[in-house]
SEVOMAR-914021 format. One line per field, with one value per residue (C-alpha): x, y, z; chain; residue in one letter. Coordinates in nm, 4 decimals. Example, Ala and Ser with C-alpha at 12.3 -4.5 7.8 and 13.67 -1.06 7.14 Angstrom:
# residues 2
xx c(1.2300/1.3670) .
yy c(-0.4500/-0.1060) .
zz c(0.7800/0.7140) .
unit c(A/A) .
code c(A/S) .
END
This chain:
# residues 505
xx c(9.2610/9.2873/9.4748/9.2819/9.4959/9.4476/9.5625/9.6430/9.4750/9.6259/9.5219/9.6747/9.3309/9.2294/8.9554/8.7447/8.8127/8.6202/8.4309/8.2442/8.1221/7.9760/7.7923/7.6337/7.5182/7.3677/7.1728/7.0287/6.9187/6.7473/6.5518/6.4402/6.3240/6.1295/5.9608/5.8636/5.7208/5.5150/5.3780/5.2821/5.1025/4.9054/4.8095/4.6919/4.4863/4.3156/4.2387/4.0905/3.8733/3.7431/3.6579/3.4808/3.2656/3.1832/3.0667/2.8459/2.6819/2.6246/2.4668/2.2394/2.1261/2.0607/1.8552/1.6527/1.5826/1.4670/1.2363/1.0890/1.0271/0.8606/0.6344/0.5346/0.4550/0.2361/0.0566/-0.0037/-0.1466/-0.3753/-0.5011/-0.5764/-0.7506/-0.9582/-1.0726/-1.1600/-1.3489/-1.5220/-1.7259/-1.8352/-1.6834/-1.7749/-1.8896/-1.5794/-1.6137/-1.6470/-1.3936/-1.3451/-1.5764/-1.4847/-1.4864/-1.1452/-1.1350/-1.0668/-0.7523/-0.6126/-0.6990/-0.5296/-0.2031/-0.2439/0.0338/0.0365/0.0749/0.0168/-0.0600/-0.0700/-0.2593/-0.2326/-0.5046/-0.4754/-0.7329/-0.7674/-0.4701/-0.5868/-0.3360/-0.4656/-0.3065/-0.0318/0.1183/0.1558/0.2990/0.5037/0.8774/0.9257/0.8093/0.8444/1.1795/1.1250/0.9133/1.0074/0.8388/0.9520/0.6885/0.8997/0.9475/0.5717/0.5782/0.8959/0.7131/0.4595/0.6679/0.7743/0.4065/0.3674/0.6766/0.6122/0.2928/0.3074/0.0708/-0.0115/-0.2988/-0.4286/-0.6991/-0.5654/-0.8182/-0.6672/-0.5774/-0.2163/-0.2458/0.1187/0.0465/-0.2203/-0.2140/-0.4975/-0.5755/-0.9492/-1.2246/-1.0641/-0.7426/-0.4822/-0.1555/0.2134/0.3452/0.5871/0.3176/0.2974/0.6766/0.6763/0.4079/0.6049/0.9342/0.7829/0.6075/0.2545/0.1649/-0.1839/-0.4005/-0.7801/-0.8877/-1.2684/-1.3215/-1.4989/-1.1873/-1.0528/-1.2228/-1.1007/-0.8642/-1.1235/-1.0630/-0.6973/-0.6339/-0.8002/-0.5842/-0.2679/-0.3159/-0.3146/-0.0099/0.1920/0.1044/0.2044/0.5390/0.5924/0.5003/0.1897/-0.1181/-0.4643/-0.8268/-1.1594/-1.0821/-0.9453/-0.8020/-1.0578/-1.4222/-1.3668/-1.0804/-1.1499/-1.3381/-1.1225/-0.7673/-0.6317/-0.3020/-0.1082/0.0296/0.2700/0.0704/-0.2729/-0.4898/-0.6661/-0.9263/-0.9921/-1.2637/-1.3319/-1.6465/-1.7417/-2.0863/-2.2335/-2.3888/-2.7104/-2.7239/-2.7051/-2.9176/-2.9083/-2.5306/-2.3353/-2.1614/-1.8830/-1.8687/-2.1026/-1.8779/-2.0421/-1.8371/-1.7930/-1.9242/-1.5726/-1.4848/-1.8213/-1.7615/-1.4057/-1.4965/-1.6562/-1.9523/-2.2958/-2.6011/-2.6211/-2.9993/-3.0411/-2.7504/-2.8968/-2.6427/-2.3683/-2.5007/-2.5158/-2.1552/-2.0377/-2.2137/-2.0213/-1.6952/-1.7158/-1.7997/-1.5018/-1.2744/-1.3908/-1.2844/-0.9408/-0.9026/-0.9391/-0.9459/-1.0135/-1.2059/-1.1772/-1.4313/-1.3075/-1.6046/-1.5945/-1.9236/-2.1084/-2.1581/-1.8602/-1.7683/-2.0308/-1.8836/-2.1743/-2.2547/-2.5959/-2.8685/-2.7494/-2.4062/-2.5659/-2.7784/-2.4962/-2.2531/-2.5020/-2.5734/-2.2032/-2.1620/-2.4557/-2.2936/-1.9722/-1.7316/-1.4730/-1.3712/-1.5105/-1.2787/-1.4237/-1.3416/-1.4653/-1.6240/-1.2772/-1.3466/-1.3429/-1.6682/-1.7405/-1.5886/-1.8070/-1.8172/-2.1223/-2.2917/-2.4778/-2.8546/-2.8253/-2.5650/-2.3031/-2.0564/-1.8820/-1.7328/-1.5060/-1.6390/-1.4699/-1.7296/-1.4696/-1.1039/-1.0593/-0.7923/-0.4443/-0.3085/-0.4822/-0.4845/-0.8295/-0.7121/-0.9235/-0.8107/-0.9209/-1.2449/-1.5306/-1.8051/-1.5959/-1.3543/-1.3634/-1.0464/-1.1998/-1.0709/-0.7122/-0.7539/-0.7122/-0.6667/-0.4667/-0.6272/-0.3898/-0.5489/-0.3596/-0.5013/-0.3861/-0.4180/-0.3626/-0.2227/-0.5725/-0.6366/-0.8716/-0.8659/-0.9141/-0.8643/-0.5937/-0.5293/-0.6942/-0.5014/-0.6410/-0.3554/-0.4703/-0.2904/-0.2839/-0.1711/0.0906/0.1476/0.4153/0.3865/0.7361/0.8822/0.6358/0.3686/0.5279/0.3271/0.3912/0.1610/0.2144/0.1194/-0.0300/0.0052/0.2953/0.2080/0.4378/0.7472/0.6265/0.8344/1.1423/1.0923/1.0264/1.2240/0.9099/0.8058/0.4891/0.2809/0.1128/-0.2052/-0.2796/-0.2017/-0.4130/-0.7060/-0.6768/-0.6669/-0.9693/-1.1656/-1.0741/-1.1288/-1.4656/-1.5816/-1.4262/-1.3411/-1.6101/-1.6131/-1.2385/-1.2732/-1.5594/-1.3505/-1.0377/-1.2279/-1.3676/-1.0246/-0.9368/-1.2412/-1.2814/-1.4189/-1.7173/-1.8291/-2.1827/-2.0699/-2.1354/-2.4939/-2.6781/-2.8223/-3.1731/-3.0981/-2.9750/-3.2468/-3.2618/-3.1608/-3.0950/-3.0107/-2.6751/-2.5117/-2.5216/-2.2164/-2.1448/-1.8596/-1.5933/-1.2208/-0.9681/-0.7939) .
yy c(-0.8601/-1.0416/-0.8438/-0.7663/-0.8242/-0.7588/-0.9595/-0.8210/-0.9584/-1.0013/-0.6529/-0.5135/-0.4377/-0.5011/-0.7740/-0.8700/-1.1898/-1.5029/-1.5253/-1.1975/-1.3248/-1.6387/-1.4457/-1.2114/-1.5052/-1.6845/-1.3742/-1.3402/-1.7024/-1.6507/-1.3517/-1.5496/-1.8358/-1.5982/-1.4416/-1.7866/-1.8753/-1.5555/-1.6131/-1.9688/-1.8483/-1.5931/-1.8617/-2.0959/-1.8220/-1.7358/-2.1020/-2.1394/-1.8288/-1.9657/-2.2983/-2.1187/-1.9106/-2.2203/-2.4034/-2.1042/-2.0993/-2.4740/-2.4460/-2.1615/-2.3637/-2.6669/-2.4645/-2.3001/-2.6398/-2.7791/-2.4798/-2.5173/-2.8879/-2.8125/-2.5459/-2.7812/-3.0502/-2.8105/-2.6980/-3.0588/-3.1465/-2.8406/-2.9321/-3.2892/-3.1757/-2.9234/-3.1886/-3.4291/-3.1767/-3.0048/-2.6996/-2.8223/-2.5547/-2.4486/-2.0937/-1.9133/-1.8045/-1.4332/-1.3561/-0.9847/-0.7321/-0.4943/-0.6667/-0.6940/-0.6765/-1.0115/-0.8923/-0.7746/-1.1016/-1.3056/-1.1289/-1.1360/-1.2635/-1.3878/-1.1009/-1.0082/-0.6660/-0.5829/-0.2783/-0.1483/0.0901/0.2716/0.4833/0.8490/1.0751/1.3736/1.6360/1.7683/2.0606/1.8610/1.7705/2.1433/2.2424/1.9455/2.0116/1.6550/1.7626/2.1428/2.3175/2.6877/2.7177/2.3683/2.0352/1.6748/1.4021/1.1118/0.9474/0.8856/0.6317/0.4408/0.1252/0.1087/0.2264/-0.1301/-0.2195/0.0682/-0.0309/-0.4046/-0.3404/-0.2432/0.0508/0.2157/0.4531/0.6563/0.9155/1.2630/1.4736/1.8201/2.0960/2.1895/2.5666/2.6725/2.8718/2.9710/2.6174/2.4839/2.1510/2.1751/2.2266/2.2970/2.1196/2.3264/2.1359/2.1898/2.0480/1.8373/1.5731/1.5204/1.5043/1.2376/1.0314/1.0377/0.9512/0.6609/0.4937/0.6312/0.6375/0.7913/1.0046/0.9968/1.3613/1.3354/1.3744/1.6187/1.8302/1.8767/2.2191/2.3471/2.5825/2.7001/2.7213/2.8108/2.5336/2.2789/2.3719/2.4033/2.0585/1.9071/2.1121/1.9950/1.6310/1.6724/1.8139/1.5184/1.2658/1.1422/1.0548/1.1524/1.0894/1.2296/1.5831/1.7311/2.0575/2.1100/2.0085/1.8095/1.6041/1.2392/1.1520/0.8427/0.7185/0.4109/0.2660/-0.0018/-0.2193/-0.4821/-0.4993/-0.5210/-0.2140/-0.1177/0.1600/0.3706/0.6248/0.8195/1.0057/1.2038/1.2701/1.6201/1.8063/2.0080/2.2724/2.6418/2.8633/2.5914/2.5718/2.2480/2.2117/1.9855/1.9493/2.2477/2.4746/2.6195/2.5297/2.8055/2.7376/2.7227/2.4318/2.2561/2.0468/1.9601/1.7444/1.4006/1.4105/1.2595/1.2812/0.9752/0.9935/1.0358/0.8621/0.8433/1.0942/0.8747/0.5699/0.7658/0.8784/0.5263/0.3886/0.6329/0.5747/0.1971/0.2362/0.4670/0.2340/-0.0544/0.1390/0.1871/-0.1860/-0.1766/-0.5264/-0.4593/-0.1732/-0.0269/0.2187/0.4361/0.5934/0.8627/0.8139/0.6992/0.8371/0.9333/0.7005/0.4377/0.0872/-0.0403/0.0831/0.2403/0.1532/0.4146/0.2536/-0.0894/0.0249/0.2012/-0.0864/-0.3388/-0.1206/-0.0809/-0.4568/-0.5054/-0.2624/-0.4658/-0.2917/-0.5427/-0.3936/-0.1174/0.0250/0.3164/0.5686/0.8731/0.7396/0.7490/0.4009/0.0596/-0.0820/-0.4386/-0.6252/-0.8350/-1.0207/-0.9013/-1.0924/-0.9173/-0.9588/-1.1756/-1.3960/-1.3402/-1.1149/-1.0788/-0.7669/-0.7319/-0.4518/-0.2789/-0.0278/0.1832/0.1173/0.3674/0.6239/0.5656/0.8704/1.1189/1.2632/1.1236/0.9651/0.8052/1.0710/1.3542/1.2202/1.3548/1.0942/0.8438/0.6760/0.3272/0.3656/0.2812/0.6065/0.4962/0.1903/0.1479/-0.1172/-0.1516/-0.3608/-0.5369/-0.6763/-0.9196/-0.9229/-1.1954/-1.2559/-1.6100/-1.7171/-1.7153/-1.3564/-1.4425/-1.1996/-1.3055/-1.1671/-1.4032/-1.2494/-1.0148/-0.9200/-0.6975/-0.5592/-0.3924/-0.0746/0.1360/0.4979/0.5173/0.8452/0.9438/1.2837/1.2884/1.5411/1.6423/1.4692/1.1970/0.9561/0.6298/0.4170/0.0616/-0.2481/-0.5160/-0.8258/-0.9505/-0.8297/-1.0751/-0.9168/-0.5565/-0.4260/-0.6064/-0.4736/-0.1130/-0.0682/0.0716/-0.0568/-0.1195/-0.1855/-0.5114/-0.3837/-0.1161/-0.3447/-0.6283/-0.3914/-0.2515/-0.5980/-0.7059/-0.4023/-0.4562/-0.8317/-0.7828/-0.5724/-0.7357/-1.0883/-1.2884/-1.0732/-1.1145/-1.4905/-1.4940/-1.3111/-1.5170/-1.8463/-1.7494/-1.6832/-1.6915/-1.4952/-1.5206/-1.1962/-1.2863/-1.0222/-0.8876/-0.6255/-0.2636/-0.2384/0.0892/0.2296/0.1690/-0.1987/-0.2617/-0.3520/-0.1650/-0.3914/-0.3444/-0.7105/-0.7838/-1.0949/-1.1518/-1.0480/-1.1850/-1.0652/-1.3264/-1.2842/-1.3359/-1.6150) .
zz c(-1.4375/-1.7694/-2.0370/-2.3518/-2.6612/-3.0288/-3.3325/-3.6707/-3.9761/-4.3184/-4.4157/-4.1032/-3.9494/-3.5913/-3.5528/-3.2448/-3.0573/-3.1709/-2.8332/-2.9057/-3.2430/-3.0868/-2.8146/-3.0680/-3.2765/-2.9753/-2.8734/-3.2215/-3.2149/-2.8778/-3.0095/-3.3110/-3.0872/-2.8626/-3.1657/-3.2874/-2.9420/-2.9268/-3.2751/-3.1810/-2.8664/-3.0685/-3.3175/-3.0410/-2.8716/-3.1977/-3.2563/-2.9065/-2.9567/-3.2880/-3.1235/-2.8328/-3.0693/-3.2688/-2.9543/-2.8525/-3.1934/-3.1774/-2.8303/-2.9436/-3.2450/-3.0229/-2.7705/-3.0470/-3.1986/-2.8609/-2.8011/-3.1489/-3.0918/-2.7558/-2.9084/-3.1886/-2.9312/-2.7275/-3.0422/-3.1423/-2.7994/-2.8034/-3.1476/-3.0396/-2.7202/-2.9104/-3.1555/-2.8733/-2.6591/-2.9485/-2.8552/-2.5104/-2.2880/-1.9387/-1.8837/-1.7468/-1.3854/-1.3274/-1.0639/-1.0193/-0.8709/-1.1519/-1.4888/-1.6545/-2.0323/-2.2026/-2.3754/-2.0395/-1.8677/-2.1397/-2.0595/-1.6808/-1.4593/-1.1028/-0.8582/-0.4947/-0.3469/0.0245/0.1529/0.5102/0.6344/0.9692/1.1515/1.2495/1.3221/1.5301/1.6435/1.9749/2.1601/2.3414/2.0031/1.9374/2.2756/2.3992/2.4104/2.2910/1.9440/1.9407/1.9093/1.8563/1.5437/1.4262/1.4954/1.4602/1.4906/1.3646/1.7078/1.7398/1.4572/1.5391/1.6514/1.3661/1.0709/0.9919/0.9460/0.7000/0.5066/0.5072/0.3091/-0.0566/0.0025/0.3369/0.4148/0.7097/0.7826/0.8676/1.0595/1.0283/0.7839/0.7095/0.7393/0.7708/1.0898/1.3441/1.4793/1.6944/1.8557/1.9324/1.8276/1.4908/1.3991/1.2150/1.2187/1.1285/0.8016/1.0072/1.0572/0.6797/0.6645/0.9357/0.7633/0.4386/0.6063/0.7990/0.5065/0.4574/0.0865/0.0877/0.3185/0.3332/0.3332/0.3151/0.6897/0.9173/0.9884/0.6360/0.6101/0.9483/0.7631/0.5115/0.1366/0.1757/0.4270/0.2001/-0.0989/0.1073/0.2605/-0.0873/-0.1879/0.1142/0.0499/-0.3138/-0.1995/0.0343/-0.2345/-0.0508/-0.2538/-0.1279/-0.2073/-0.0877/-0.2026/-0.5241/-0.6522/-0.9269/-0.9512/-1.2705/-1.1223/-1.0404/-0.7210/-0.6753/-0.7252/-0.8985/-0.7797/-0.9646/-0.6852/-0.8166/-1.1378/-0.9702/-1.0235/-0.7007/-0.6860/-0.3736/-0.2939/0.0254/0.1437/0.4555/0.5992/0.5758/0.8667/0.8549/0.5832/0.6732/0.4474/0.1850/0.2017/0.2467/0.5834/0.7068/1.0856/1.1163/0.9074/0.5963/0.2899/0.0321/-0.3155/-0.4583/-0.2280/-0.1972/-0.5097/-0.4090/-0.1069/-0.1493/0.0901/0.1436/0.3678/0.5925/0.6201/0.2422/0.0675/-0.2846/-0.4166/-0.2707/-0.4544/-0.7778/-0.7307/-0.6491/-0.9557/-1.1750/-0.9879/-1.0299/-1.3968/-1.4520/-1.2571/-1.4741/-1.7832/-1.6246/-1.5636/-1.1851/-1.0360/-0.6655/-0.5026/-0.1522/-0.0090/0.2793/0.4553/0.7244/0.9056/1.2160/1.5662/1.7796/2.0687/1.9763/1.9599/1.7469/1.3979/1.3413/1.0918/0.8398/0.8315/0.7910/0.4990/0.3164/0.3705/0.2340/-0.0698/-0.1482/-0.1210/-0.3588/-0.6040/-0.6086/-0.3705/-0.2445/0.0913/0.3114/0.5780/0.7760/1.0475/1.2445/1.5681/1.7396/1.8716/1.7082/1.5712/1.4525/1.1585/0.9292/0.5991/0.4064/0.1257/-0.1554/-0.1640/-0.4755/-0.3039/-0.5743/-0.3962/-0.0592/0.0969/0.4001/0.6193/0.9138/1.0347/1.2206/1.2989/1.5827/1.6627/1.5272/1.7134/1.9430/2.2936/2.3706/2.6944/2.9624/3.2108/2.9811/2.8319/3.0399/3.0533/2.8577/3.0940/2.9429/2.7307/2.3929/2.2384/2.3075/2.0838/1.7106/1.4473/1.1268/0.8535/0.6153/0.2990/0.0750/-0.2776/-0.5151/-0.8884/-1.0130/-1.3503/-1.5012/-1.3974/-1.1103/-0.8183/-0.4575/-0.1099/0.0104/0.3515/0.6011/0.9137/1.1865/1.3976/1.7217/1.8309/2.1458/2.1954/2.4703/2.6552/2.9059/3.0794/3.2283/3.1627/2.8888/2.6857/2.4728/2.2572/2.0742/1.8605/1.9827/1.7779/2.0017/1.7834/2.0003/2.3516/2.5303/2.3741/2.3587/2.6494/2.5187/2.1651/2.2691/2.5899/2.7556/3.0966/3.2980/2.9865/3.0809/3.2466/2.9856/2.6922/2.8304/2.8863/2.5329/2.3777/2.5788/2.4601/2.0954/2.0972/2.2601/1.9648/1.6586/1.7724/1.6004/1.2880/1.2404/1.2789/1.0282/0.7685/0.8240/0.8154/0.4736/0.3179/0.0373/-0.0766/-0.4538/-0.5879/-0.8006/-1.0455/-1.0188/-1.2732/-1.1892/-1.0759/-1.0872/-0.7683/-0.8993/-0.9626/-0.6132/-0.3652/-0.0389/0.2416/0.6087/0.6429/0.7914/0.9261/1.3013/1.4946/1.8379/2.0530/2.1016/2.1560/1.8767/2.0598) .
unit c(A/A/A/A/A/A/A/A/A/A/A/A/A/A/A/A/A/A/A/A/A/A/A/A/A/A/A/A/A/A/A/A/A/A/A/A/A/A/A/A/A/A/A/A/A/A/A/A/A/A/A/A/A/A/A/A/A/A/A/A/A/A/A/A/A/A/A/A/A/A/A/A/A/A/A/A/A/A/A/A/A/A/A/A/A/A/A/A/A/A/A/A/A/A/A/A/A/A/A/A/A/A/A/A/A/A/A/A/A/A/A/A/A/A/A/A/A/A/A/A/A/A/A/A/A/A/A/A/A/A/A/A/A/A/A/A/A/A/A/A/A/A/A/A/A/A/A/A/A/A/A/A/A/A/A/A/A/A/A/A/A/A/A/A/A/A/A/A/A/A/A/A/A/A/A/A/A/A/A/A/A/A/A/A/A/A/A/A/A/A/A/A/A/A/A/A/A/A/A/A/A/A/A/A/A/A/A/A/A/A/A/A/A/A/A/A/A/A/A/A/A/A/A/A/A/A/A/A/A/A/A/A/A/A/A/A/A/A/A/A/A/A/A/A/A/A/A/A/A/A/A/A/A/A/A/A/A/A/A/A/A/A/A/A/A/A/A/A/A/A/A/A/A/A/A/A/A/A/A/A/A/A/A/A/A/A/A/A/A/A/A/A/A/A/A/A/A/A/A/A/A/A/A/A/A/A/A/A/A/A/A/A/A/A/A/A/A/A/A/A/A/A/A/A/A/A/A/A/A/A/A/A/A/A/A/A/A/A/A/A/A/A/A/A/A/A/A/A/A/A/A/A/A/A/A/A/A/A/A/A/A/A/A/A/A/A/A/A/A/A/A/A/A/A/A/A/A/A/A/A/A/A/A/A/A/A/A/A/A/A/A/A/A/A/A/A/A/A/A/A/A/A/A/A/A/A/A/A/A/A/A/A/A/A/A/A/A/A/A/A/A/A/A/A/A/A/A/A/A/A/A/A/A/A/A/A/A/A/A/A/A/A/A/A/A/A/A/A/A/A/A/A/A/A/A/A/A/A/A/A/A/A/A/A/A/A/A/A/A/A/A/A/A/A/A/A/A/A/A/A/A/A/A/A/A/A/A/A/A/A/A/A/A/A/A/A/A/A/A/A/A/A/A/A/A) .
code c(X/X/X/X/X/X/X/X/X/X/X/X/X/X/X/X/X/X/X/X/X/X/X/X/X/X/X/X/X/X/X/X/X/X/X/X/X/X/X/X/X/X/X/X/X/X/X/X/X/X/X/X/X/X/X/X/X/X/X/X/X/X/X/X/X/X/X/X/X/X/X/X/X/X/X/X/X/X/X/X/X/X/X/X/X/X/X/X/X/X/X/X/X/X/X/X/X/X/X/X/X/X/X/X/X/X/X/X/X/X/X/X/X/X/X/X/X/X/X/X/X/X/X/X/X/X/X/X/X/X/X/X/X/X/X/X/X/X/X/X/X/X/X/X/X/X/X/X/X/X/X/X/X/X/X/X/X/X/X/X/X/X/X/X/X/X/X/X/X/X/X/X/X/X/X/X/X/X/X/X/X/X/X/X/X/X/X/X/X/X/X/X/X/X/X/X/X/X/X/X/X/X/X/X/X/X/X/X/X/X/X/X/X/X/X/X/X/X/X/X/X/X/X/X/X/X/X/X/X/X/X/X/X/X/X/X/X/X/X/X/X/X/X/X/X/X/X/X/X/X/X/X/X/X/X/X/X/X/X/X/X/X/X/X/X/X/X/X/X/X/X/X/X/X/X/X/X/X/X/X/X/X/X/X/X/X/X/X/X/X/X/X/X/X/X/X/X/X/X/X/X/X/X/X/X/X/X/X/X/X/X/X/X/X/X/X/X/X/X/X/X/X/X/X/X/X/X/X/X/X/X/X/X/X/X/X/X/X/X/X/X/X/X/X/X/X/X/X/X/X/X/X/X/X/X/X/X/X/X/X/X/X/X/X/X/X/X/X/X/X/X/X/X/X/X/X/X/X/X/X/X/X/X/X/X/X/X/X/X/X/X/X/X/X/X/X/X/X/X/X/X/X/X/X/X/X/X/X/X/X/X/X/X/X/X/X/X/X/X/X/X/X/X/X/X/X/X/X/X/X/X/X/X/X/X/X/X/X/X/X/X/X/X/X/X/X/X/X/X/X/X/X/X/X/X/X/X/X/X/X/X/X/X/X/X/X/X/X/X/X/X/X/X/X/X/X/X/X/X/X/X/X/X/X/X/X/X/X/X/X/X/X/X/X/X/X/X/X/X/X/X/X/X/X/X) .
END
């Protein structure tokens, strides 16, 4: 180990060795150099940031200048065109069945709305007793909809007819239908947005059942039309679907009065509920026309661009509409309704494209779209063993608004459905879509479907085949505007277009 020595200075003091002084000086110089480097880096970063901000400002000024030049160019072209064309303008086409105010049309944007409408849901006794759905006092109906829920959710707005009252107890599955709330829960969870409540079983639970049904749907976030909580509430609903305002109304036929009292399905309706259910007399529909006239006028004030009538009418198990249905459908077309989708007969009836008597308006009409869910099986239907009550149809309407604000029906799909039932070990049901029959067993895991599915498709195609083709061949259907015509202005007409029965091949 090197010995550390000390030297005396002239004053006799001890002084450090010269090597220590040099090291201290070198360290100080390094610190100064590092400080200088850090200061230079900060200066350079600040300079870069100033240059970056300057470039951003320059780009913003350049873009603003280009936009201003473009706007000036467009204005110049418009001015020149206006001077050249003068005042010779074509009369603008009227393109919506419900007139849209000019200021609204000027701001209109392109948009598309899809609406899916399914048929009757009827909860017969097996849905109340089957161990597949019942667990003690609880029910779960979600499995029923597993193969059609994608169709509900693929549409922007999905609708079905619910033929029952949600009574909260004392359940029954025929002749009155009082059903557990679980069916509403399942509809909400699987994608149904609105229920049509003006039907012949809505009053099966009396006044309390009527009100409670609306309360349960409110709780589940499902809209409804056809009934209302108070007499002065609207008889229709308006739904903004992707920026397109669509209006819906729903009516059910009345049965014969009892002591001057309104009846629904033979049940006398108390005065407090009589004005809460949209209803009409099929043989004397003048009150219906008066209501529709007011509804269309009110919808017009709300800016509705497309109207859908949902009628509950006709004769059960008849695969042809009757003359009353023909007359009412034609009148609604004449009044400017854009689409009429109906139910109640529990079987499918024809599809048609109606033209107003003045030739200015067209309306898609499905006279009845059958059962979406029921236990009306061939093996149970006394005197009706042809299977038609097992069949249904979903109607998907695609409504489009172009950049000029013109409304048209751009698509109309008619998806056949069939109610599947398996009794082993207990009644189990599925609603099966039949638009891809070749892959149905693969997609569902169910077996031995071919014969039943083929028979169902043949039945449905035999009824609606030519009408579906007629509608689809006419697409897109521009909605001309006859304005809202009063019932007295519309001529009575039983005329309807011929419908033959061809397959949808």
